[in-house]
PyMOL commands that place a pseudoatom at each C-alpha (Angstrom):
pseudoatom trace, name=CA, resn=MET, resi=1, chain=A, elem=C, hetatm=0, pos=[0.024, 0.005, 0.125]
pseudoatom trace, name=CA, resn=THR, resi=2, chain=A, elem=C, hetatm=0, pos=[1.062, 3.545, -0.610]
pseudoatom trace, name=CA, resn=THR, resi=3, chain=A, elem=C, hetatm=0, pos=[-1.022, 6.869, -0.428]
pseudoatom trace, name=CA, resn=ILE, resi=4, chain=A, elem=C, hetatm=0, pos=[-1.621, 9.823, -2.829]
pseudoatom trace, name=CA, resn=SER, resi=5, chain=A, elem=C, hetatm=0, pos=[-2.805, 13.254, -1.746]
pseudoatom trace, name=CA, resn=ALA, resi=6, chain=A, elem=C, hetatm=0, pos=[-6.546, 14.186, -2.326]
pseudoatom trace, name=CA, resn=GLU, resi=7, chain=A, elem=C, hetatm=0, pos=[-5.207, 16.919, -4.552]
pseudoatom trace, name=CA, resn=HIS, resi=8, chain=A, elem=C, hetatm=0, pos=[-3.277, 14.604, -6.786]
pseudoatom trace, name=CA, resn=ALA, resi=9, chain=A, elem=C, hetatm=0, pos=[-6.315, 12.144, -6.824]
pseudoatom trace, name=CA, resn=GLU, resi=10, chain=A, elem=C, hetatm=0, pos=[-8.533, 14.883, -8.018]
pseudoatom trace, name=CA, resn=GLU, resi=11, chain=A, elem=C, hetatm=0, pos=[-6.214, 15.960, -10.780]
pseudoatom trace, name=CA, resn=LEU, resi=12, chain=A, elem=C, hetatm=0, pos=[-5.726, 12.444, -12.011]
pseudoatom trace, name=CA, resn=PHE, resi=13, chain=A, elem=C, hetatm=0, pos=[-9.415, 11.706, -12.006]
pseudoatom trace, name=CA, resn=GLU, resi=14, chain=A, elem=C, hetatm=0, pos=[-10.255, 14.677, -14.118]
pseudoatom trace, name=CA, resn=SER, resi=15, chain=A, elem=C, hetatm=0, pos=[-7.056, 14.164, -16.464]
pseudoatom trace, name=CA, resn=SER, resi=16, chain=A, elem=C, hetatm=0, pos=[-6.826, 11.804, -19.586]
pseudoatom trace, name=CA, resn=ASP, resi=17, chain=A, elem=C, hetatm=0, pos=[-4.763, 8.637, -19.937]
pseudoatom trace, name=CA, resn=GLY, resi=18, chain=A, elem=C, hetatm=0, pos=[-1.093, 9.406, -20.265]
pseudoatom trace, name=CA, resn=GLU, resi=19, chain=A, elem=C, hetatm=0, pos=[-1.077, 12.729, -18.362]
pseudoatom trace, name=CA, resn=VAL, resi=20, chain=A, elem=C, hetatm=0, pos=[1.393, 13.211, -15.391]
pseudoatom trace, name=CA, resn=VAL, resi=21, chain=A, elem=C, hetatm=0, pos=[0.395, 14.784, -12.109]
pseudoatom trace, name=CA, resn=GLY, resi=22, chain=A, elem=C, hetatm=0, pos=[3.256, 15.083, -9.641]
pseudoatom trace, name=CA, resn=PRO, resi=23, chain=A, elem=C, hetatm=0, pos=[5.105, 11.554, -9.573]
pseudoatom trace, name=CA, resn=TRP, resi=24, chain=A, elem=C, hetatm=0, pos=[1.990, 9.837, -11.037]
pseudoatom trace, name=CA, resn=THR, resi=25, chain=A, elem=C, hetatm=0, pos=[1.090, 9.102, -14.466]
pseudoatom trace, name=CA, resn=ARG, resi=26, chain=A, elem=C, hetatm=0, pos=[-2.463, 8.094, -15.364]
pseudoatom trace, name=CA, resn=VAL, resi=27, chain=A, elem=C, hetatm=0, pos=[-2.437, 4.828, -17.249]
pseudoatom trace, name=CA, resn=THR, resi=28, chain=A, elem=C, hetatm=0, pos=[-6.191, 3.926, -17.640]
pseudoatom trace, name=CA, resn=GLU, resi=29, chain=A, elem=C, hetatm=0, pos=[-9.492, 3.657, -15.997]
pseudoatom trace, name=CA, resn=VAL, resi=30, chain=A, elem=C, hetatm=0, pos=[-11.253, 0.332, -15.431]
pseudoatom trace, name=CA, resn=ALA, resi=31, chain=A, elem=C, hetatm=0, pos=[-14.963, -0.223, -14.898]
pseudoatom trace, name=CA, resn=HIS, resi=32, chain=A, elem=C, hetatm=0, pos=[-15.753, -3.138, -12.618]
pseudoatom trace, name=CA, resn=GLU, resi=33, chain=A, elem=C, hetatm=0, pos=[-19.022, -4.610, -11.225]
pseudoatom trace, name=CA, resn=ALA, resi=34, chain=A, elem=C, hetatm=0, pos=[-22.208, -2.817, -11.583]
pseudoatom trace, name=CA, resn=ARG, resi=35, chain=A, elem=C, hetatm=0, pos=[-24.480, -2.998, -8.715]
pseudoatom trace, name=CA, resn=ARG, resi=36, chain=A, elem=C, hetatm=0, pos=[-28.026, -1.676, -8.544]
pseudoatom trace, name=CA, resn=TRP, resi=37, chain=A, elem=C, hetatm=0, pos=[-27.226, 2.094, -8.097]
pseudoatom trace, name=CA, resn=MET, resi=38, chain=A, elem=C, hetatm=0, pos=[-23.473, 2.180, -8.323]
pseudoatom trace, name=CA, resn=GLN, resi=39, chain=A, elem=C, hetatm=0, pos=[-20.431, 0.985, -10.537]
pseudoatom trace, name=CA, resn=GLY, resi=40, chain=A, elem=C, hetatm=0, pos=[-17.088, 0.245, -9.223]
pseudoatom trace, name=CA, resn=HIS, resi=41, chain=A, elem=C, hetatm=0, pos=[-14.161, 1.826, -10.891]
pseudoatom trace, name=CA, resn=SER, resi=42, chain=A, elem=C, hetatm=0, pos=[-10.295, 1.759, -10.630]
pseudoatom trace, name=CA, resn=LEU, resi=43, chain=A, elem=C, hetatm=0, pos=[-7.923, 4.571, -11.871]
pseudoatom trace, name=CA, resn=ILE, resi=44, chain=A, elem=C, hetatm=0, pos=[-4.604, 2.777, -12.662]
pseudoatom trace, name=CA, resn=LEU, resi=45, chain=A, elem=C, hetatm=0, pos=[-1.547, 4.895, -12.059]
pseudoatom trace, name=CA, resn=ARG, resi=46, chain=A, elem=C, hetatm=0, pos=[2.194, 4.379, -12.671]
pseudoatom trace, name=CA, resn=ASP, resi=47, chain=A, elem=C, hetatm=0, pos=[4.615, 5.968, -10.173]
pseudoatom trace, name=CA, resn=GLU, resi=48, chain=A, elem=C, hetatm=0, pos=[8.097, 7.105, -11.216]
pseudoatom trace, name=CA, resn=ALA, resi=49, chain=A, elem=C, hetatm=0, pos=[9.744, 3.733, -10.569]
pseudoatom trace, name=CA, resn=GLY, resi=50, chain=A, elem=C, hetatm=0, pos=[7.385, 2.060, -12.904]
pseudoatom trace, name=CA, resn=ALA, resi=51, chain=A, elem=C, hetatm=0, pos=[5.141, 0.364, -10.249]
pseudoatom trace, name=CA, resn=HIS, resi=52, chain=A, elem=C, hetatm=0, pos=[1.363, 0.366, -10.947]
pseudoatom trace, name=CA, resn=TRP, resi=53, chain=A, elem=C, hetatm=0, pos=[-1.370, 1.367, -8.243]
pseudoatom trace, name=CA, resn=SER, resi=54, chain=A, elem=C, hetatm=0, pos=[-5.154, 1.184, -8.273]
pseudoatom trace, name=CA, resn=LEU, resi=55, chain=A, elem=C, hetatm=0, pos=[-7.348, 4.132, -6.850]
pseudoatom trace, name=CA, resn=ASP, resi=56, chain=A, elem=C, hetatm=0, pos=[-10.677, 2.631, -6.465]
pseudoatom trace, name=CA, resn=TYR, resi=57, chain=A, elem=C, hetatm=0, pos=[-13.942, 4.602, -6.262]
pseudoatom trace, name=CA, resn=ASP, resi=58, chain=A, elem=C, hetatm=0, pos=[-17.628, 4.243, -6.955]
pseudoatom trace, name=CA, resn=LEU, resi=59, chain=A, elem=C, hetatm=0, pos=[-19.663, 6.283, -9.682]
pseudoatom trace, name=CA, resn=GLY, resi=60, chain=A, elem=C, hetatm=0, pos=[-23.471, 6.831, -9.185]
pseudoatom trace, name=CA, resn=LEU, resi=61, chain=A, elem=C, hetatm=0, pos=[-25.489, 5.238, -12.046]
pseudoatom trace, name=CA, resn=THR, resi=62, chain=A, elem=C, hetatm=0, pos=[-28.433, 7.738, -11.714]
pseudoatom trace, name=CA, resn=GLU, resi=63, chain=A, elem=C, hetatm=0, pos=[-28.833, 11.398, -11.011]
pseudoatom trace, name=CA, resn=GLU, resi=64, chain=A, elem=C, hetatm=0, pos=[-30.073, 10.442, -7.474]
pseudoatom trace, name=CA, resn=GLN, resi=65, chain=A, elem=C, hetatm=0, pos=[-26.858, 8.599, -6.669]
pseudoatom trace, name=CA, resn=PRO, resi=66, chain=A, elem=C, hetatm=0, pos=[-23.715, 10.692, -5.843]
pseudoatom trace, name=CA, resn=HIS, resi=67, chain=A, elem=C, hetatm=0, pos=[-20.342, 9.628, -6.769]
pseudoatom trace, name=CA, resn=GLU, resi=68, chain=A, elem=C, hetatm=0, pos=[-18.390, 8.037, -3.964]
pseudoatom trace, name=CA, resn=LEU, resi=69, chain=A, elem=C, hetatm=0, pos=[-14.884, 9.534, -4.445]
pseudoatom trace, name=CA, resn=PRO, resi=70, chain=A, elem=C, hetatm=0, pos=[-12.879, 9.253, -1.253]
pseudoatom trace, name=CA, resn=TRP, resi=71, chain=A, elem=C, hetatm=0, pos=[-10.674, 12.187, -1.970]
pseudoatom trace, name=CA, resn=ARG, resi=72, chain=A, elem=C, hetatm=0, pos=[-13.986, 14.527, -2.161]
pseudoatom trace, name=CA, resn=ASN, resi=73, chain=A, elem=C, hetatm=0, pos=[-15.095, 13.104, 1.302]
pseudoatom trace, name=CA, resn=GLY, resi=74, chain=A, elem=C, hetatm=0, pos=[-12.331, 14.304, 3.515]
pseudoatom trace, name=CA, resn=VAL, resi=75, chain=A, elem=C, hetatm=0, pos=[-10.020, 11.244, 2.980]
pseudoatom trace, name=CA, resn=ASP, resi=76, chain=A, elem=C, hetatm=0, pos=[-6.532, 12.718, 2.665]
pseudoatom trace, name=CA, resn=PRO, resi=77, chain=A, elem=C, hetatm=0, pos=[-4.216, 11.007, 1.848]
pseudoatom trace, name=CA, resn=VAL, resi=78, chain=A, elem=C, hetatm=0, pos=[-5.962, 8.237, -0.194]
pseudoatom trace, name=CA, resn=GLU, resi=79, chain=A, elem=C, hetatm=0, pos=[-4.625, 4.768, -0.144]
pseudoatom trace, name=CA, resn=LEU, resi=80, chain=A, elem=C, hetatm=0, pos=[-3.660, 3.064, -3.282]
pseudoatom trace, name=CA, resn=ALA, resi=81, chain=A, elem=C, hetatm=0, pos=[-3.541, -0.653, -3.761]
pseudoatom trace, name=CA, resn=ARG, resi=82, chain=A, elem=C, hetatm=0, pos=[-0.431, -2.255, -5.792]
pseudoatom trace, name=CA, resn=VAL, resi=83, chain=A, elem=C, hetatm=0, pos=[-1.507, -3.965, -9.064]
pseudoatom trace, name=CA, resn=TRP, resi=84, chain=A, elem=C, hetatm=0, pos=[0.484, -5.679, -11.755]
pseudoatom trace, name=CA, resn=PRO, resi=85, chain=A, elem=C, hetatm=0, pos=[-0.530, -5.708, -15.530]
pseudoatom trace, name=CA, resn=HIS, resi=86, chain=A, elem=C, hetatm=0, pos=[-1.663, -8.841, -16.928]
pseudoatom trace, name=CA, resn=GLU, resi=87, chain=A, elem=C, hetatm=0, pos=[-2.110, -9.565, -20.655]
pseudoatom trace, name=CA, resn=VAL, resi=88, chain=A, elem=C, hetatm=0, pos=[-5.445, -11.065, -21.452]
pseudoatom trace, name=CA, resn=VAL, resi=89, chain=A, elem=C, hetatm=0, pos=[-6.709, -12.479, -24.853]
pseudoatom trace, name=CA, resn=ARG, resi=90, chain=A, elem=C, hetatm=0, pos=[-10.188, -12.191, -25.641]
pseudoatom trace, name=CA, resn=VAL, resi=91, chain=A, elem=C, hetatm=0, pos=[-12.291, -13.585, -28.393]
pseudoatom trace, name=CA, resn=GLU, resi=92, chain=A, elem=C, hetatm=0, pos=[-15.226, -11.462, -29.827]
pseudoatom trace, name=CA, resn=TYR, resi=93, chain=A, elem=C, hetatm=0, pos=[-18.085, -12.717, -32.073]
pseudoatom trace, name=CA, resn=ARG, resi=94, chain=A, elem=C, hetatm=0, pos=[-19.170, -10.411, -35.018]
pseudoatom trace, name=CA, resn=THR, resi=95, chain=A, elem=C, hetatm=0, pos=[-21.616, -10.604, -37.681]
pseudoatom trace, name=CA, resn=THR, resi=96, chain=A, elem=C, hetatm=0, pos=[-18.977, -10.262, -40.364]
pseudoatom trace, name=CA, resn=PRO, resi=97, chain=A, elem=C, hetatm=0, pos=[-16.320, -12.801, -41.337]
pseudoatom trace, name=CA, resn=PRO, resi=98, chain=A, elem=C, hetatm=0, pos=[-12.721, -11.991, -40.513]
pseudoatom trace, name=CA, resn=ALA, resi=99, chain=A, elem=C, hetatm=0, pos=[-10.368, -10.696, -43.229]
pseudoatom trace, name=CA, resn=GLY, resi=100, chain=A, elem=C, hetatm=0, pos=[-8.942, -13.469, -45.073]
pseudoatom trace, name=CA, resn=GLY, resi=101, chain=A, elem=C, hetatm=0, pos=[-11.194, -16.133, -43.270]
pseudoatom trace, name=CA, resn=PRO, resi=102, chain=A, elem=C, hetatm=0, pos=[-14.130, -18.214, -44.484]
pseudoatom trace, name=CA, resn=SER, resi=103, chain=A, elem=C, hetatm=0, pos=[-17.507, -16.540, -45.578]
for i in range(1, 103): cmd.bond("trace and resi %d" % i, "trace and resi %d" % (i + 1))
show_as sticks, trace
zoom trace
């Protein structure tokens, strides 16, 4: 575990992939399980040493459900969980044949 300041968390949340804020680079945002009113998300960050970290939060799925962003609720610093990249191969099914494949 490591921590990030609430200020850096907010800046990275509002930034785009590849942007650098302090010692952190935003890598990507991952959507996880959707519950009835909330959806879990992780903001994947990379530190200057190349290690990857996850900043977890929930986004409300309706106008009535507020986002649960720890750094906006008085948590400072915010804890990050150490994560490692894993390559995943995925098969998709489409209505058109692949290039060079059977029709």
